[in-house]
C-alpha positions as CSV (number, residue, x, y, z in Angstrom):
1,M,-3.2,61.2,-4.3
2,K,-0.3,60.2,-5.3
3,T,0.0,61.7,-8.8
4,I,-0.3,65.8,-7.5
5,K,2.9,64.5,-4.9
6,N,4.9,63.3,-7.6
7,F,4.1,66.5,-10.1
8,F,5.4,68.9,-7.3
9,K,8.1,67.3,-7.0
10,I,9.2,67.0,-10.5
11,K,8.3,70.3,-10.9
12,N,11.8,72.3,-10.7
13,K,13.8,69.4,-12.3
14,I,11.2,70.1,-15.2
15,K,12.4,74.1,-15.1
16,Q,16.0,72.8,-14.7
17,N,15.8,70.3,-18.4
18,S,13.3,71.6,-20.7
19,K,12.9,74.6,-21.7
20,Y,9.6,74.2,-23.2
21,Y,8.1,71.8,-21.4
22,F,5.1,72.4,-19.4
23,S,4.5,76.1,-19.5
24,K,1.5,76.3,-17.8
25,F,2.2,74.0,-14.7
26,L,-1.1,74.0,-12.7
27,L,-2.9,73.3,-15.9
28,I,-1.5,70.2,-16.6
29,L,-2.0,69.4,-13.2
30,I,-5.5,69.6,-13.2
31,I,-6.2,67.7,-16.5
32,F,-4.1,64.7,-14.5
33,I,-6.3,65.2,-11.9
34,S,-9.2,64.9,-14.4
35,A,-7.3,62.0,-15.8
36,C,-7.6,59.7,-12.7
37,K,-10.7,57.1,-12.1
38,D,-12.8,58.5,-9.5
39,F,-12.7,62.4,-11.2
40,I,-12.7,63.7,-8.4
41,V,-14.7,67.0,-8.5
42,I,-12.7,70.6,-7.2
43,E,-13.5,73.8,-7.7
44,N,-12.1,76.3,-10.1
45,P,-9.6,78.3,-8.7
46,Q,-10.9,82.0,-9.1
47,G,-13.3,80.3,-11.2
48,E,-10.6,80.4,-14.5
49,L,-9.6,76.6,-14.6
50,T,-12.4,75.3,-17.0
51,P,-12.1,73.3,-20.2
52,T,-12.8,76.1,-22.4
53,A,-10.1,78.0,-20.0
54,V,-7.3,75.7,-20.5
55,F,-7.9,75.6,-24.6
56,S,-7.9,79.4,-24.7
57,T,-4.5,79.6,-26.0
58,E,-2.1,77.4,-28.0
59,A,0.7,77.5,-24.7
60,S,-1.9,76.5,-22.1
61,A,-4.1,74.3,-24.5
62,T,-0.5,72.1,-25.8
63,A,0.5,71.5,-21.5
64,A,-2.6,70.2,-21.5
65,V,-1.3,67.6,-24.3
66,L,2.2,67.6,-22.9
67,G,0.6,66.5,-20.0
68,I,-0.4,62.9,-21.4
69,Y,3.0,62.1,-21.5
70,V,3.9,62.8,-18.0
71,N,1.9,59.0,-16.9
72,I,4.1,57.2,-19.7
73,A,7.5,59.1,-18.6
74,G,6.9,57.5,-14.9
75,S,7.6,53.9,-14.4
76,L,5.1,52.1,-17.1
77,S,7.9,51.3,-19.6
78,Y,9.1,49.6,-16.5
79,D,5.9,47.3,-15.3
80,I,5.1,46.3,-19.0
81,A,8.9,45.4,-19.7
82,H,9.6,43.6,-15.8
83,S,5.7,42.7,-15.7
84,T,5.8,40.8,-18.8
85,G,9.0,40.1,-18.8
86,L,8.5,37.7,-15.5
87,A,5.8,35.9,-17.6
88,A,7.3,34.5,-20.4
89,D,10.8,33.2,-19.7
90,E,13.0,36.5,-20.1
91,L,13.2,37.0,-16.1
92,T,14.2,35.4,-13.4
93,N,12.7,36.7,-10.0
94,F,14.8,36.6,-7.1
95,S,12.1,39.4,-4.8
96,T,10.6,37.9,-2.1
97,T,7.3,40.0,-2.9
98,L,4.9,38.1,-2.9
99,D,3.2,40.1,-5.8
100,Q,6.6,39.5,-7.9
101,Q,6.6,36.2,-7.3
102,Q,3.0,35.4,-8.2
103,V,3.7,36.8,-12.1
104,F,6.8,34.8,-12.5
105,A,5.1,31.8,-11.3
106,N,1.9,33.0,-13.2
107,E,-0.5,32.5,-10.8
108,I,-1.7,36.0,-10.6
109,A,-3.9,37.1,-7.6
110,T,-6.8,39.5,-9.0
111,N,-5.6,41.7,-6.1
112,N,-2.2,41.8,-7.6
113,S,-0.4,45.7,-7.2
114,I,1.7,45.4,-9.8
115,V,-1.4,44.3,-12.5
116,E,-3.3,47.2,-11.0
117,R,-1.0,49.7,-10.8
118,I,-0.5,49.2,-14.6
119,W,-4.4,48.6,-15.0
120,T,-4.3,52.5,-13.7
121,N,-1.6,53.9,-15.9
122,L,-3.1,53.0,-18.9
123,Y,-6.3,54.4,-18.2
124,K,-5.3,57.5,-17.2
125,P,-3.9,58.6,-20.4
126,I,-6.9,57.5,-22.6
127,Y,-8.9,59.6,-19.8
128,A,-7.2,62.3,-20.2
129,A,-6.8,61.7,-24.6
130,N,-10.4,62.4,-23.7
131,A,-10.9,65.4,-22.1
132,V,-8.3,66.9,-24.8
133,I,-10.0,65.4,-27.8
134,E,-13.3,66.8,-26.5
135,S,-12.3,70.1,-25.6
136,I,-10.3,70.7,-28.7
137,A,-14.0,70.0,-31.0
138,D,-16.1,71.9,-27.9
139,A,-13.6,74.9,-26.9
140,N,-14.5,78.2,-27.9
141,N,-10.9,79.2,-28.8
142,D,-8.6,81.2,-31.0
143,L,-6.3,78.2,-31.5
144,K,-5.0,77.6,-35.2
145,E,-6.3,75.1,-37.5
146,E,-3.1,73.6,-37.5
147,T,-2.5,73.5,-33.3
148,K,-5.6,72.0,-33.2
149,Q,-4.8,69.3,-35.5
150,Q,-1.3,68.4,-34.7
151,L,-2.8,68.7,-30.2
152,E,-5.5,66.0,-31.6
153,G,-3.6,64.0,-33.5
154,E,-1.4,63.5,-30.3
155,A,-4.0,62.7,-28.0
156,K,-5.7,59.7,-30.4
157,F,-1.9,58.6,-30.7
158,L,-1.8,58.2,-27.3
159,R,-5.0,57.4,-26.2
160,A,-4.0,54.1,-29.2
161,F,-1.3,53.3,-27.6
162,A,-2.5,53.0,-24.3
163,Y,-5.6,51.1,-25.5
164,F,-3.2,48.9,-27.4
165,Y,-1.1,47.8,-24.3
166,L,-4.4,47.0,-22.5
167,L,-5.5,45.0,-25.2
168,N,-2.5,42.9,-25.4
169,L,-2.1,42.9,-21.5
170,Y,-5.9,41.6,-20.2
171,G,-7.8,41.0,-23.0
172,D,-11.3,42.4,-23.9
173,I,-11.8,45.8,-21.6
174,P,-13.9,48.5,-21.2
175,L,-14.0,50.5,-24.1
176,V,-13.5,54.6,-22.9
177,T,-14.0,57.1,-25.7
178,N,-15.6,60.1,-23.3
179,T,-15.5,61.6,-19.6
180,D,-18.7,61.1,-18.2
181,Y,-17.9,59.2,-15.1
182,Q,-21.8,58.0,-14.9
183,I,-21.4,56.5,-18.2
184,N,-17.8,55.0,-17.7
185,Q,-18.6,53.5,-14.3
186,V,-20.8,50.7,-15.9
187,L,-19.3,50.0,-18.5
188,S,-18.9,46.2,-19.5
189,R,-16.0,44.6,-21.8
190,S,-15.4,45.5,-25.5
191,S,-14.6,42.7,-27.6
192,S,-10.8,43.2,-28.8
193,T,-12.0,43.8,-32.6
194,D,-14.3,46.9,-31.2
195,I,-11.4,47.8,-29.4
196,Y,-9.0,47.0,-32.7
197,E,-10.9,49.0,-34.7
198,L,-10.7,52.2,-32.2
199,I,-7.1,51.9,-32.1
200,I,-6.7,51.9,-36.2
201,S,-9.1,54.1,-36.3
202,D,-7.3,56.3,-34.2
203,L,-4.1,55.7,-35.5
204,T,-5.2,56.2,-38.8
205,Q,-6.6,59.6,-37.8
206,A,-3.7,60.6,-36.1
207,Q,-1.7,60.0,-39.3
208,G,-3.2,62.4,-41.1
209,L,-3.2,65.0,-38.8
210,L,0.3,65.1,-37.3
211,S,3.5,67.3,-38.5
212,G,5.5,64.7,-40.6
213,N,8.6,66.5,-38.2
214,Y,9.2,66.6,-34.5
215,Q,8.0,70.3,-33.0
216,T,11.4,70.9,-31.5
217,T,14.4,69.3,-31.9
218,E,13.7,66.2,-29.2
219,R,12.1,63.4,-29.8
220,I,9.3,63.4,-27.4
221,R,6.2,64.3,-29.4
222,A,4.5,62.2,-31.6
223,N,4.5,62.4,-35.2
224,K,3.3,61.4,-38.5
225,S,6.0,58.9,-38.3
226,A,5.3,57.6,-34.6
227,A,1.7,56.7,-35.9
228,S,2.5,55.0,-39.0
229,A,5.3,52.8,-37.0
230,M,2.4,51.9,-34.0
231,L,-0.1,51.0,-37.4
232,A,2.6,48.9,-38.4
233,R,2.9,47.0,-35.1
234,V,-0.8,47.3,-34.6
235,H,-1.7,45.7,-38.4
236,L,1.1,42.8,-37.8
237,Y,-0.7,41.5,-34.2
238,H,-4.0,41.6,-36.1
239,E,-2.3,39.9,-39.4
240,N,-3.1,42.6,-42.0
241,W,0.4,41.8,-43.8
242,T,-0.2,44.5,-46.1
243,E,-0.6,46.9,-44.6
244,A,1.8,46.2,-41.7
245,E,4.5,45.9,-44.3
246,T,3.2,49.4,-46.1
247,H,3.6,51.6,-43.0
248,A,7.0,50.3,-41.8
249,T,8.0,50.8,-45.2
250,T,6.8,54.2,-44.6
251,V,8.9,55.0,-41.4
252,I,11.8,53.0,-42.6
253,N,12.0,55.0,-46.0
254,N,12.2,58.9,-44.2
255,E,15.9,58.4,-44.5
256,S,15.9,62.0,-43.6
257,L,14.9,61.4,-39.7
258,Y,15.9,57.9,-39.1
259,E,18.0,55.3,-39.7
260,L,19.7,52.5,-37.9
261,K,22.2,53.5,-35.1
262,S,25.8,51.4,-36.1
263,N,27.0,51.5,-32.1
264,L,24.6,49.8,-30.0
265,N,25.0,52.4,-27.4
266,D,23.4,55.1,-28.9
267,A,20.3,53.5,-29.6
268,F,18.2,54.5,-26.1
269,I,20.8,58.2,-26.0
270,P,18.5,61.6,-26.5
271,N,17.4,62.5,-29.9
272,N,19.0,60.0,-31.9
273,E,18.2,58.9,-35.1
274,E,17.1,55.7,-34.7
275,A,14.1,57.2,-32.3
276,V,11.1,57.3,-33.7
277,L,9.4,58.3,-29.8
278,Q,10.9,58.8,-27.0
279,V,9.8,60.6,-23.5
280,F,11.4,62.9,-21.5
281,P,12.2,61.7,-17.8
282,M,10.2,63.2,-15.4
283,S,11.9,61.4,-12.0
284,G,14.4,63.7,-10.3
285,S,17.5,61.6,-10.6
286,I,16.0,58.0,-12.5
287,N,16.6,59.0,-16.7
288,A,14.6,55.4,-17.3
289,W,13.5,53.0,-15.2
290,E,14.6,50.1,-16.5
291,G,18.3,51.6,-16.0
292,F,17.3,52.1,-12.1
293,Y,15.7,48.4,-11.0
294,F,17.0,45.9,-14.3
295,I,21.0,47.1,-13.5
296,L,22.4,45.0,-10.4
297,T,25.5,46.1,-8.1
298,S,25.6,42.7,-6.3
299,A,24.3,39.2,-6.0
300,P,21.0,37.8,-4.8
301,P,19.2,39.1,-3.2
302,F,17.6,41.3,-5.5
303,N,14.9,42.1,-7.9
304,V,15.1,40.3,-11.1
305,S,18.1,38.9,-13.5
306,L,17.9,38.1,-17.0
307,S,17.1,33.6,-17.4
308,D,20.1,32.1,-17.7
309,D,18.6,29.7,-20.8
310,F,18.1,32.9,-22.6
311,V,21.7,34.3,-22.0
312,A,22.9,31.0,-23.0
313,S,20.9,31.4,-26.4
314,F,22.6,34.3,-27.8
315,E,25.0,33.5,-31.2
316,A,28.3,33.9,-30.7
317,G,30.1,37.4,-31.8
318,D,25.9,38.6,-31.0
319,Q,27.1,42.0,-29.8
320,R,23.8,42.8,-28.5
321,M,24.9,40.1,-25.4
322,N,28.4,42.8,-25.0
323,H,26.6,46.5,-25.1
324,W,23.4,45.4,-24.4
325,V,23.9,42.5,-21.2
326,G,26.0,43.2,-18.3
327,N,26.5,40.4,-15.3
328,I,28.2,40.7,-11.7
329,S,29.6,37.6,-10.3
330,G,28.3,35.9,-7.1
331,S,29.9,33.6,-5.1
332,N,29.4,30.2,-7.6
333,K,28.1,31.7,-10.8
334,D,27.7,35.1,-12.6
335,Y,23.9,36.9,-13.2
336,Y,23.0,38.8,-16.3
337,Y,20.7,42.1,-16.7
338,A,18.7,43.8,-19.3
339,Y,21.5,47.1,-19.8
340,K,20.0,48.8,-22.4
341,Y,20.0,51.8,-20.3
342,K,23.3,52.4,-18.5
343,I,22.3,55.0,-16.0
344,Q,20.9,53.6,-12.4
345,F,21.2,57.1,-10.9
346,S,22.5,60.9,-12.6
347,S,21.4,64.4,-11.9
348,T,22.1,64.5,-15.7
349,V,19.6,64.1,-17.8
350,A,21.9,61.4,-21.0
351,E,19.2,58.4,-21.8
352,Y,15.7,59.0,-22.7
353,P,13.2,56.0,-22.2
354,T,12.0,54.9,-25.9
355,L,8.4,53.7,-26.6
356,L,9.1,53.8,-30.7
357,R,12.5,52.8,-32.8
358,L,13.8,51.4,-36.0
359,A,15.0,48.2,-35.5
360,E,11.4,46.9,-34.8
361,Q,10.2,48.8,-38.2
362,Y,12.7,46.4,-40.3
363,L,11.8,43.3,-37.9
364,I,7.5,44.2,-38.1
365,R,8.3,44.7,-42.5
366,A,10.5,41.4,-42.6
367,E,7.4,38.9,-40.8
368,A,4.9,41.1,-43.4
369,R,6.7,39.8,-45.7
370,A,7.8,35.9,-44.8
371,K,3.7,36.1,-44.7
372,Q,3.5,36.9,-47.7
373,D,5.8,35.2,-49.3
374,N,8.3,37.6,-50.1
375,L,11.1,35.3,-48.8
376,T,14.3,37.6,-50.2
377,G,12.4,41.0,-48.9
378,A,12.3,39.4,-45.4
379,Q,15.9,38.2,-45.2
380,D,17.3,41.5,-46.1
381,D,15.3,43.4,-43.4
382,L,16.6,40.0,-41.0
383,N,20.7,40.7,-42.3
384,K,19.5,44.4,-41.5
385,I,19.2,43.7,-37.5
386,R,21.6,40.9,-38.0
387,N,24.5,42.6,-39.2
388,R,24.2,45.5,-37.3
389,A,24.5,43.0,-34.6
390,G,27.9,41.7,-35.6
391,L,26.0,39.0,-37.5
392,L,26.2,36.9,-40.7
393,N,22.9,37.2,-42.4
394,T,20.3,35.0,-41.7
395,T,20.2,30.7,-42.7
396,A,16.9,30.7,-42.7
397,N,15.4,29.8,-46.4
398,D,12.2,28.5,-46.4
399,K,9.1,30.1,-44.8
400,A,8.8,28.1,-41.3
401,S,12.2,28.4,-40.6
402,L,12.0,32.1,-41.1
403,L,9.6,33.0,-39.3
404,L,11.2,30.9,-36.2
405,A,14.0,33.1,-37.4
406,I,12.1,36.4,-36.9
407,E,11.0,35.9,-33.6
408,Q,14.2,35.1,-32.0
409,E,15.6,38.1,-33.4
410,R,12.9,40.2,-32.4
411,H,13.9,38.6,-28.7
412,F,17.9,39.3,-29.1
413,E,16.2,43.1,-30.5
414,L,13.6,43.7,-28.6
415,F,14.3,41.9,-25.1
416,T,13.0,44.0,-21.7
417,E,11.2,46.6,-24.3
418,W,8.1,47.3,-23.7
419,G,6.6,43.6,-23.2
420,H,7.2,42.4,-26.5
421,R,8.7,39.2,-26.1
422,W,5.2,38.4,-24.1
423,F,2.9,39.8,-26.9
424,D,5.1,38.0,-29.7
425,L,4.7,34.0,-28.1
426,K,0.6,34.9,-27.5
427,R,0.0,36.7,-30.6
428,T,1.8,33.9,-32.7
429,G,0.4,30.9,-30.8
430,R,3.4,29.6,-29.3
431,A,3.2,30.5,-26.0
432,G,2.2,27.1,-24.6
433,A,5.0,25.6,-26.4
434,V,7.4,27.3,-24.9
435,L,6.4,28.6,-21.5
436,S,4.9,25.1,-20.1
437,L,9.0,24.1,-21.0
438,V,9.9,26.7,-18.2
439,K,6.9,27.2,-16.4
440,S,5.6,24.3,-14.2
441,G,1.7,24.2,-14.1
442,W,1.8,26.4,-17.6
443,Q,-1.9,27.1,-18.1
444,D,-3.7,28.4,-20.9
445,T,-5.3,31.1,-19.2
446,D,-2.2,32.4,-18.0
447,K,-1.4,34.4,-21.3
448,L,-4.2,37.5,-19.7
449,F,-3.4,38.9,-16.6
450,P,-6.2,39.4,-14.6
451,I,-8.8,42.3,-14.4
452,P,-8.1,43.9,-11.0
453,L,-10.5,43.0,-8.3
454,R,-10.9,46.6,-7.5
455,E,-12.3,47.4,-10.6
456,I,-14.6,44.0,-10.6
457,T,-15.9,45.4,-7.4
458,N,-16.5,48.8,-8.5
459,S,-18.0,48.3,-11.8
460,P,-21.0,46.2,-11.8
461,N,-21.3,45.3,-15.4
462,L,-17.3,44.2,-15.7
463,T,-16.2,40.4,-16.1
464,Q,-13.1,38.5,-14.8
465,N,-10.7,36.9,-17.3
466,P,-11.5,32.9,-16.9
467,G,-8.9,31.1,-14.8
468,Y,-8.8,34.1,-11.9
């Protein structure tokens, strides 16, 4: 199984770069084996590595929870940024790979390997989180109550995080909340209402369970602010404007931990004050997969570039263009690429993949305030991001123009990060109006990825999305 092979490749790297990461390596491996879709049954070595044994000590229980982060520390962030950037208007495809061409053309086959990989890599942490939640509740152990709360909070945060992406990529999906494969293999799709209910419940509980501080000097484990930041995003998507503003304000006001970095190049370095949650790189000489794949070293043929229209839309003087966009000259034109992560290969860890950062919280609050007719407050938040990028205050002064300005600012600030542009166009109802101008053959059913054919074949009660 590929997951097992990857673990042994990164084992030595983990030892070199993190003092406290994964003190019980084999226990993490057990958790990830249990997280695989088919629930592979293995013998317990010497009868010791049962769930009760895994959660019998604080070190082993913590190691099991840290194992859930491993999947997210892999190529998942790139896969989501890459596929949604192609499906939207951020990226231009130059690859001859059929699966990638399908995503760019919004004509995705149900056996597309990119879509299958994202599905699998989002359900893995869900299964693992379910195992953790069940084991913490059931195991007869000597864990301290504060340890149980922290680990349960992290598991629920990570489960909610994965479900958020599954829902926004695939629509109605199976709601898996246990580790019983006999139940899970016959699940049908749950409504988006039910999925959002679980996500909000998990994040709300996580917010109450998690510590306000980080567990170490690194910002690579969820704390109370991470749960608040995700709640702000989820409530924004769910059009709960008051709640979105409240949770974003909670993070923004935590000035002892968070501040916008004046230097844009510092926004993705390890443990910077803008980072609400990052993950430790787990791929040898690759810090962030976005750096590995997005940075261009030659003219076409290559993987992808930023779209010419997007690059041309930056305002004059926008420092994000200068610091977060790279370029390389071809025979007759320049090609531009996402350069938020500066490192393509390095044995030194100098960048951490970033899941949540403070800038998004200002933009969430700006939109929530505008929706509630607090235009002055929305302008203030929007200008925080614009001024940091070297731009003057917004000229938008009515609700409609301000909401459009916030949407545009989200694009310039959050491009190629975790699918924000794709999701923004869909949730605001503007996908058709925007993408039909740049995508030939665009149709409304293109807003969702197909449920992987393999899942439809293996699950008798699972149905396909319309249009596939």
